[in-house]
One Martini backbone bead per residue (centre of mass of N, CA, C, O) as a GRO file, in nm:
protein
  396
    1UNK     BB    1   0.095   0.037   0.024
    2UNK     BB    2   0.057   0.367  -0.041
    3UNK     BB    3   0.238   0.646   0.102
    4UNK     BB    4   0.246   0.964   0.262
    5UNK     BB    5   0.526   1.147   0.383
    6UNK     BB    6   0.654   1.370   0.621
    7UNK     BB    7   0.943   1.578   0.634
    8UNK     BB    8   1.120   1.708   0.906
    9UNK     BB    9   1.285   1.923   1.097
   10UNK     BB   10   1.505   1.856   1.320
   11UNK     BB   11   1.660   1.858   1.604
   12UNK     BB   12   1.993   2.019   1.637
   13UNK     BB   13   1.986   2.161   1.925
   14UNK     BB   14   2.058   2.362   2.161
   15UNK     BB   15   1.880   2.666   2.078
   16UNK     BB   16   1.783   2.554   1.803
   17UNK     BB   17   1.514   2.691   1.583
   18UNK     BB   18   1.687   2.726   1.313
   19UNK     BB   19   1.738   2.713   0.947
   20UNK     BB   20   1.931   2.691   0.639
   21UNK     BB   21   1.909   2.623   0.316
   22UNK     BB   22   2.164   2.504   0.089
   23UNK     BB   23   2.090   2.194  -0.018
   24UNK     BB   24   1.981   1.963  -0.263
   25UNK     BB   25   2.035   1.614  -0.344
   26UNK     BB   26   1.738   1.607  -0.446
   27UNK     BB   27   1.468   1.535  -0.667
   28UNK     BB   28   1.188   1.514  -0.810
   29UNK     BB   29   1.154   1.148  -0.846
   30UNK     BB   30   1.353   1.045  -0.661
   31UNK     BB   31   1.523   0.803  -0.508
   32UNK     BB   32   1.522   0.709  -0.162
   33UNK     BB   33   1.731   0.630   0.117
   34UNK     BB   34   1.791   0.535   0.409
   35UNK     BB   35   2.030   0.770   0.541
   36UNK     BB   36   2.056   0.953   0.312
   37UNK     BB   37   2.127   1.239   0.182
   38UNK     BB   38   1.899   1.518   0.127
   39UNK     BB   39   2.013   1.776   0.290
   40UNK     BB   40   2.139   2.108   0.352
   41UNK     BB   41   2.226   2.285   0.652
   42UNK     BB   42   2.233   2.599   0.844
   43UNK     BB   43   2.382   2.766   1.113
   44UNK     BB   44   2.553   2.956   1.344
   45UNK     BB   45   2.724   2.691   1.418
   46UNK     BB   46   2.649   2.474   1.173
   47UNK     BB   47   2.680   2.238   0.930
   48UNK     BB   48   2.436   1.995   0.777
   49UNK     BB   49   2.319   1.680   0.714
   50UNK     BB   50   2.005   1.543   0.611
   51UNK     BB   51   1.861   1.253   0.654
   52UNK     BB   52   1.671   0.997   0.557
   53UNK     BB   53   1.389   0.830   0.726
   54UNK     BB   54   1.335   0.703   0.434
   55UNK     BB   55   1.193   0.489   0.180
   56UNK     BB   56   1.157   0.627  -0.161
   57UNK     BB   57   0.971   0.892  -0.323
   58UNK     BB   58   1.010   1.209  -0.433
   59UNK     BB   59   0.727   1.436  -0.459
   60UNK     BB   60   0.803   1.693  -0.258
   61UNK     BB   61   0.924   2.031  -0.230
   62UNK     BB   62   0.881   2.290   0.034
   63UNK     BB   63   1.182   2.399   0.029
   64UNK     BB   64   1.427   2.637  -0.030
   65UNK     BB   65   1.696   2.780  -0.110
   66UNK     BB   66   1.768   3.011   0.155
   67UNK     BB   67   1.561   2.911   0.350
   68UNK     BB   68   1.405   2.972   0.646
   69UNK     BB   69   1.366   2.731   0.915
   70UNK     BB   70   1.192   2.551   1.141
   71UNK     BB   71   1.154   2.343   1.373
   72UNK     BB   72   0.919   2.112   1.215
   73UNK     BB   73   0.933   2.166   0.932
   74UNK     BB   74   0.823   2.084   0.629
   75UNK     BB   75   1.021   1.965   0.355
   76UNK     BB   76   0.878   1.686   0.255
   77UNK     BB   77   0.741   1.441   0.023
   78UNK     BB   78   0.692   1.080   0.054
   79UNK     BB   79   0.679   0.777  -0.114
   80UNK     BB   80   0.563   0.473   0.027
   81UNK     BB   81   0.499   0.129   0.066
   82UNK     BB   82   0.542   0.116   0.386
   83UNK     BB   83   0.571   0.148   0.726
   84UNK     BB   84   0.867   0.025   0.734
   85UNK     BB   85   0.997   0.284   0.592
   86UNK     BB   86   0.969   0.408   0.874
   87UNK     BB   87   1.241   0.508   1.102
   88UNK     BB   88   1.147   0.820   1.207
   89UNK     BB   89   0.897   0.954   1.377
   90UNK     BB   90   0.977   1.263   1.440
   91UNK     BB   91   1.016   1.323   1.108
   92UNK     BB   92   0.737   1.178   1.047
   93UNK     BB   93   0.415   1.185   0.854
   94UNK     BB   94   0.128   1.041   0.794
   95UNK     BB   95  -0.095   1.055   0.513
   96UNK     BB   96  -0.393   0.977   0.346
   97UNK     BB   97  -0.314   1.174   0.115
   98UNK     BB   98  -0.176   1.358  -0.171
   99UNK     BB   99  -0.290   1.598  -0.053
  100UNK     BB  100  -0.259   1.878   0.092
  101UNK     BB  101  -0.273   1.986   0.393
  102UNK     BB  102  -0.432   2.161   0.614
  103UNK     BB  103  -0.386   2.429   0.783
  104UNK     BB  104  -0.280   2.500   1.120
  105UNK     BB  105  -0.407   2.731   1.360
  106UNK     BB  106  -0.335   2.908   1.618
  107UNK     BB  107  -0.481   3.130   1.848
  108UNK     BB  108  -0.191   3.188   1.967
  109UNK     BB  109   0.102   3.352   2.061
  110UNK     BB  110   0.415   3.275   2.112
  111UNK     BB  111   0.719   3.374   2.305
  112UNK     BB  112   0.870   3.297   2.010
  113UNK     BB  113   1.147   3.403   1.809
  114UNK     BB  114   1.306   3.433   1.536
  115UNK     BB  115   1.585   3.573   1.412
  116UNK     BB  116   1.443   3.706   1.165
  117UNK     BB  117   1.225   3.855   1.325
  118UNK     BB  118   1.412   4.015   1.517
  119UNK     BB  119   1.570   4.163   1.302
  120UNK     BB  120   1.331   4.310   1.166
  121UNK     BB  121   1.227   4.449   1.420
  122UNK     BB  122   1.481   4.615   1.474
  123UNK     BB  123   1.490   4.766   1.199
  124UNK     BB  124   1.175   4.878   1.256
  125UNK     BB  125   1.118   4.937   1.570
  126UNK     BB  126   1.001   4.675   1.711
  127UNK     BB  127   0.864   4.555   1.979
  128UNK     BB  128   0.792   4.292   2.179
  129UNK     BB  129   0.504   4.377   2.250
  130UNK     BB  130   0.416   4.398   1.954
  131UNK     BB  131   0.482   4.110   1.867
  132UNK     BB  132   0.274   3.971   2.068
  133UNK     BB  133   0.018   4.105   1.900
  134UNK     BB  134   0.073   3.929   1.668
  135UNK     BB  135  -0.065   3.723   1.444
  136UNK     BB  136   0.008   3.386   1.414
  137UNK     BB  137   0.089   3.127   1.137
  138UNK     BB  138   0.271   2.940   1.258
  139UNK     BB  139   0.405   2.726   1.451
  140UNK     BB  140   0.199   2.733   1.713
  141UNK     BB  141   0.153   3.057   1.652
  142UNK     BB  142   0.390   3.178   1.530
  143UNK     BB  143   0.579   3.438   1.426
  144UNK     BB  144   0.644   3.521   1.116
  145UNK     BB  145   0.793   3.694   0.872
  146UNK     BB  146   0.531   3.740   0.711
  147UNK     BB  147   0.367   3.858   0.942
  148UNK     BB  148   0.553   4.103   0.985
  149UNK     BB  149   0.543   4.217   0.696
  150UNK     BB  150   0.238   4.264   0.698
  151UNK     BB  151   0.239   4.460   0.934
  152UNK     BB  152   0.427   4.672   0.804
  153UNK     BB  153   0.254   4.729   0.545
  154UNK     BB  154   0.008   4.846   0.733
  155UNK     BB  155   0.191   5.069   0.785
  156UNK     BB  156   0.262   5.415   0.819
  157UNK     BB  157   0.540   5.540   0.618
  158UNK     BB  158   0.796   5.696   0.514
  159UNK     BB  159   0.967   5.744   0.190
  160UNK     BB  160   1.305   5.719   0.077
  161UNK     BB  161   1.478   5.809  -0.209
  162UNK     BB  162   1.777   5.651  -0.341
  163UNK     BB  163   2.037   5.726  -0.551
  164UNK     BB  164   2.250   5.492  -0.724
  165UNK     BB  165   2.571   5.395  -0.826
  166UNK     BB  166   2.652   5.085  -0.950
  167UNK     BB  167   2.966   5.145  -1.016
  168UNK     BB  168   3.034   5.210  -0.684
  169UNK     BB  169   2.944   4.901  -0.627
  170UNK     BB  170   2.936   4.601  -0.439
  171UNK     BB  171   2.766   4.276  -0.439
  172UNK     BB  172   2.702   4.040  -0.164
  173UNK     BB  173   2.582   3.746  -0.093
  174UNK     BB  174   2.479   3.595   0.171
  175UNK     BB  175   2.542   3.336   0.337
  176UNK     BB  176   2.403   3.106   0.531
  177UNK     BB  177   2.602   3.141   0.767
  178UNK     BB  178   2.603   3.450   0.780
  179UNK     BB  179   2.298   3.479   0.837
  180UNK     BB  180   2.292   3.306   1.095
  181UNK     BB  181   2.488   3.476   1.258
  182UNK     BB  182   2.335   3.742   1.240
  183UNK     BB  183   2.069   3.647   1.373
  184UNK     BB  184   2.193   3.561   1.645
  185UNK     BB  185   2.315   3.835   1.722
  186UNK     BB  186   2.052   3.995   1.716
  187UNK     BB  187   1.900   3.833   1.923
  188UNK     BB  188   2.093   3.879   2.158
  189UNK     BB  189   2.100   4.196   2.149
  190UNK     BB  190   1.787   4.228   2.177
  191UNK     BB  191   1.737   4.058   2.453
  192UNK     BB  192   2.020   4.140   2.580
  193UNK     BB  193   2.168   4.330   2.820
  194UNK     BB  194   2.470   4.464   2.767
  195UNK     BB  195   2.783   4.416   2.950
  196UNK     BB  196   3.119   4.552   3.022
  197UNK     BB  197   3.450   4.431   3.118
  198UNK     BB  198   3.797   4.531   3.210
  199UNK     BB  199   4.105   4.358   3.236
  200UNK     BB  200   4.444   4.323   3.357
  201UNK     BB  201   4.708   4.089   3.277
  202UNK     BB  202   4.987   3.897   3.390
  203UNK     BB  203   5.171   3.675   3.143
  204UNK     BB  204   5.475   3.620   3.172
  205UNK     BB  205   5.496   3.330   3.284
  206UNK     BB  206   5.331   3.193   3.064
  207UNK     BB  207   5.503   3.282   2.815
  208UNK     BB  208   5.771   3.164   2.920
  209UNK     BB  209   5.672   2.872   2.936
  210UNK     BB  210   5.602   2.837   2.640
  211UNK     BB  211   5.885   2.902   2.526
  212UNK     BB  212   6.033   2.670   2.688
  213UNK     BB  213   5.809   2.412   2.620
  214UNK     BB  214   5.700   2.381   2.321
  215UNK     BB  215   5.885   2.161   2.199
  216UNK     BB  216   5.850   1.940   2.414
  217UNK     BB  217   5.545   1.930   2.398
  218UNK     BB  218   5.525   1.847   2.100
  219UNK     BB  219   5.703   1.589   2.116
  220UNK     BB  220   5.515   1.449   2.336
  221UNK     BB  221   5.195   1.537   2.227
  222UNK     BB  222   5.153   1.672   1.920
  223UNK     BB  223   5.102   1.970   2.032
  224UNK     BB  224   5.035   2.290   2.092
  225UNK     BB  225   5.135   2.551   2.308
  226UNK     BB  226   4.896   2.780   2.434
  227UNK     BB  227   4.710   3.031   2.580
  228UNK     BB  228   4.432   2.894   2.557
  229UNK     BB  229   4.474   2.672   2.773
  230UNK     BB  230   4.510   2.871   3.012
  231UNK     BB  231   4.239   3.014   2.984
  232UNK     BB  232   4.062   2.763   3.025
  233UNK     BB  233   4.167   2.680   3.302
  234UNK     BB  234   4.106   2.946   3.453
  235UNK     BB  235   3.805   2.960   3.381
  236UNK     BB  236   3.710   2.693   3.507
  237UNK     BB  237   3.793   2.762   3.798
  238UNK     BB  238   3.625   3.026   3.828
  239UNK     BB  239   3.332   2.917   3.764
  240UNK     BB  240   3.302   2.747   4.030
  241UNK     BB  241   3.266   3.039   4.191
  242UNK     BB  242   3.067   3.145   3.927
  243UNK     BB  243   2.771   3.012   3.830
  244UNK     BB  244   2.610   3.252   3.689
  245UNK     BB  245   2.808   3.240   3.426
  246UNK     BB  246   2.729   2.918   3.407
  247UNK     BB  247   2.468   2.988   3.205
  248UNK     BB  248   2.110   3.015   3.147
  249UNK     BB  249   1.815   3.160   2.987
  250UNK     BB  250   1.470   3.057   3.070
  251UNK     BB  251   1.305   3.306   3.064
  252UNK     BB  252   1.279   3.326   3.429
  253UNK     BB  253   1.520   3.108   3.424
  254UNK     BB  254   1.809   3.010   3.591
  255UNK     BB  255   2.065   2.794   3.450
  256UNK     BB  256   2.288   2.614   3.633
  257UNK     BB  257   2.589   2.459   3.569
  258UNK     BB  258   2.791   2.169   3.671
  259UNK     BB  259   2.929   2.225   3.403
  260UNK     BB  260   3.220   2.297   3.181
  261UNK     BB  261   3.139   2.434   2.859
  262UNK     BB  262   3.366   2.557   2.622
  263UNK     BB  263   3.361   2.788   2.380
  264UNK     BB  264   3.546   2.827   2.069
  265UNK     BB  265   3.659   3.050   1.849
  266UNK     BB  266   3.657   2.976   1.490
  267UNK     BB  267   3.816   3.048   1.196
  268UNK     BB  268   3.648   3.034   0.884
  269UNK     BB  269   3.519   2.989   0.593
  270UNK     BB  270   3.243   3.222   0.625
  271UNK     BB  271   3.333   3.226   0.943
  272UNK     BB  272   3.216   3.142   1.263
  273UNK     BB  273   3.288   2.892   1.503
  274UNK     BB  274   3.167   2.700   1.815
  275UNK     BB  275   3.323   2.483   1.966
  276UNK     BB  276   3.315   2.230   2.227
  277UNK     BB  277   3.458   2.195   2.550
  278UNK     BB  278   3.429   1.946   2.770
  279UNK     BB  279   3.488   1.943   3.094
  280UNK     BB  280   3.721   2.152   3.184
  281UNK     BB  281   3.736   2.102   3.505
  282UNK     BB  282   3.871   1.793   3.435
  283UNK     BB  283   4.120   1.928   3.294
  284UNK     BB  284   4.427   1.954   3.180
  285UNK     BB  285   4.652   2.107   2.986
  286UNK     BB  286   4.703   1.875   2.792
  287UNK     BB  287   4.405   1.809   2.730
  288UNK     BB  288   4.326   2.088   2.629
  289UNK     BB  289   4.529   2.107   2.395
  290UNK     BB  290   4.418   1.862   2.241
  291UNK     BB  291   4.125   1.966   2.209
  292UNK     BB  292   4.187   2.223   2.056
  293UNK     BB  293   4.325   2.090   1.813
  294UNK     BB  294   4.095   1.898   1.727
  295UNK     BB  295   3.849   2.099   1.702
  296UNK     BB  296   3.988   2.299   1.507
  297UNK     BB  297   4.037   2.100   1.277
  298UNK     BB  298   3.741   2.023   1.228
  299UNK     BB  299   3.647   2.307   1.158
  300UNK     BB  300   3.841   2.360   0.907
  301UNK     BB  301   3.728   2.081   0.763
  302UNK     BB  302   3.409   2.055   0.809
  303UNK     BB  303   3.353   1.817   1.067
  304UNK     BB  304   3.128   1.916   1.229
  305UNK     BB  305   2.896   1.855   1.464
  306UNK     BB  306   2.632   1.921   1.663
  307UNK     BB  307   2.776   1.806   1.916
  308UNK     BB  308   3.029   2.005   1.894
  309UNK     BB  309   2.815   2.275   1.944
  310UNK     BB  310   2.686   2.172   2.200
  311UNK     BB  311   2.633   2.267   2.538
  312UNK     BB  312   2.719   2.539   2.605
  313UNK     BB  313   2.808   2.781   2.881
  314UNK     BB  314   3.056   2.931   2.742
  315UNK     BB  315   3.268   3.185   2.587
  316UNK     BB  316   3.580   3.196   2.396
  317UNK     BB  317   3.758   3.484   2.260
  318UNK     BB  318   4.068   3.519   2.061
  319UNK     BB  319   4.141   3.824   1.921
  320UNK     BB  320   4.458   3.841   1.965
  321UNK     BB  321   4.546   3.679   1.706
  322UNK     BB  322   4.500   3.963   1.528
  323UNK     BB  323   4.600   4.214   1.741
  324UNK     BB  324   4.387   4.274   1.933
  325UNK     BB  325   4.335   4.426   2.243
  326UNK     BB  326   4.020   4.508   2.229
  327UNK     BB  327   3.690   4.365   2.301
  328UNK     BB  328   3.318   4.343   2.238
  329UNK     BB  329   3.142   4.086   2.281
  330UNK     BB  330   2.881   3.870   2.191
  331UNK     BB  331   2.646   3.692   2.306
  332UNK     BB  332   2.549   3.348   2.314
  333UNK     BB  333   2.269   3.223   2.258
  334UNK     BB  334   2.165   3.143   2.596
  335UNK     BB  335   2.385   3.271   2.716
  336UNK     BB  336   2.541   3.510   2.973
  337UNK     BB  337   2.847   3.482   2.857
  338UNK     BB  338   3.170   3.637   2.754
  339UNK     BB  339   3.513   3.591   2.657
  340UNK     BB  340   3.791   3.815   2.607
  341UNK     BB  341   4.113   3.810   2.427
  342UNK     BB  342   4.396   3.968   2.383
  343UNK     BB  343   4.686   4.074   2.308
  344UNK     BB  344   5.018   4.030   2.371
  345UNK     BB  345   5.205   4.280   2.558
  346UNK     BB  346   5.461   4.493   2.600
  347UNK     BB  347   5.495   4.666   2.920
  348UNK     BB  348   5.511   4.929   3.129
  349UNK     BB  349   5.535   4.861   3.485
  350UNK     BB  350   5.407   4.930   3.800
  351UNK     BB  351   5.488   4.813   4.091
  352UNK     BB  352   5.430   4.775   4.424
  353UNK     BB  353   5.742   4.893   4.481
  354UNK     BB  354   5.777   5.114   4.234
  355UNK     BB  355   5.884   4.959   4.018
  356UNK     BB  356   6.018   4.900   3.693
  357UNK     BB  357   5.865   4.699   3.424
  358UNK     BB  358   5.868   4.448   3.177
  359UNK     BB  359   5.556   4.322   3.063
  360UNK     BB  360   5.314   4.069   2.992
  361UNK     BB  361   5.007   4.173   2.855
  362UNK     BB  362   4.639   4.142   2.910
  363UNK     BB  363   4.316   4.171   2.791
  364UNK     BB  364   4.001   4.126   2.968
  365UNK     BB  365   3.670   4.035   2.866
  366UNK     BB  366   3.335   4.094   2.999
  367UNK     BB  367   3.027   3.976   2.878
  368UNK     BB  368   2.690   4.043   3.000
  369UNK     BB  369   2.380   3.970   3.139
  370UNK     BB  370   2.200   4.208   3.321
  371UNK     BB  371   1.963   4.022   3.419
  372UNK     BB  372   2.175   3.824   3.583
  373UNK     BB  373   2.421   4.028   3.611
  374UNK     BB  374   2.619   4.204   3.812
  375UNK     BB  375   2.883   4.411   3.825
  376UNK     BB  376   3.026   4.301   4.085
  377UNK     BB  377   3.032   4.007   3.994
  378UNK     BB  378   3.207   4.058   3.742
  379UNK     BB  379   3.451   4.181   3.890
  380UNK     BB  380   3.516   3.936   4.070
  381UNK     BB  381   3.563   3.740   3.843
  382UNK     BB  382   3.796   3.886   3.696
  383UNK     BB  383   3.986   3.889   3.938
  384UNK     BB  384   4.007   3.575   3.962
  385UNK     BB  385   4.095   3.514   3.675
  386UNK     BB  386   4.358   3.668   3.695
  387UNK     BB  387   4.485   3.506   3.927
  388UNK     BB  388   4.491   3.232   3.782
  389UNK     BB  389   4.665   3.330   3.537
  390UNK     BB  390   4.912   3.436   3.735
  391UNK     BB  391   4.952   3.130   3.903
  392UNK     BB  392   5.126   2.971   3.735
  393UNK     BB  393   5.361   2.767   3.708
  394UNK     BB  394   5.705   2.751   3.578
  395UNK     BB  395   5.613   2.442   3.562
  396UNK     BB  396   5.516   2.092   3.511
   0.00000   0.00000   0.00000
């Protein structure tokens, strides 16, 4: 008996509510086999192939390339021979006929908005309170981008025409990853009131240790010893004393994590990805260095899985690798804090005994969600983080 099943976008990881279609590997009429790649999607975290949960014939493709879709959105309809062809219940739904099902609209709008909706709302100066009043026609009554565009079209506002010389500008279409990153950043900046603090740390001993031990370390362990490993170690130790920063905000509930999973920003072609090093509080410097090397290599080779970028509790971005001294990073939703590290520079420093010395210094930035963290708590955290970073022994 032939049946039509609907294939939906599966849950891709914690906090991921939408993705952008990058490519379809199959076209209408093609035979598809269970677990073979059906399409490729990307989020602000990582790109991934979505496998087919069924064996059958692709009858209809419902979403197009570059289209942003929410988790649970129906992607395609597939004709299957029997129920045994359906291997993954959460991703598929059998329907009784081959005609498209009638849309179901919820009566009320839920207070969850996609990054695309939040970005457009911010561009148009529309508040969250106004968003909540818009009637949504999306999944479970959510306000879709089309709902918001319709609302905007119905408003009266002046329009200014600007004439541009096309010969004086170049236009570049944003990639799926670039758009996903942009939408996530807008969502975070729109929802969370950001505040930042900067401390200066003396890393002379750390940098001298790296210079002294880097060749032996590489010969013994096969990976480079860098300041990133020391930053991760000091950060993990400090977070155990400041659990409010190792947390996420879910509605009006602060969820403090008993594990320290630190995301590290890695620059790749097309943007930044943030793979996660799990249980940093249980790892020594050698183990951290190996994990940094392994996860960074996977990121640059494009081999990260959704598991590699999921479940982060806080993020470390080392913009000092580019020579930047100070940066004000944006929090990665739904985390409540992010740490930035600048470049290490030699500076003349007045010591406690009023003597003058040339020391290797680094600026450390903490950006935090002011709904969750008070300024004094952030200052105390940075002070302790600095102490941990400055107190590493001069040998292994």
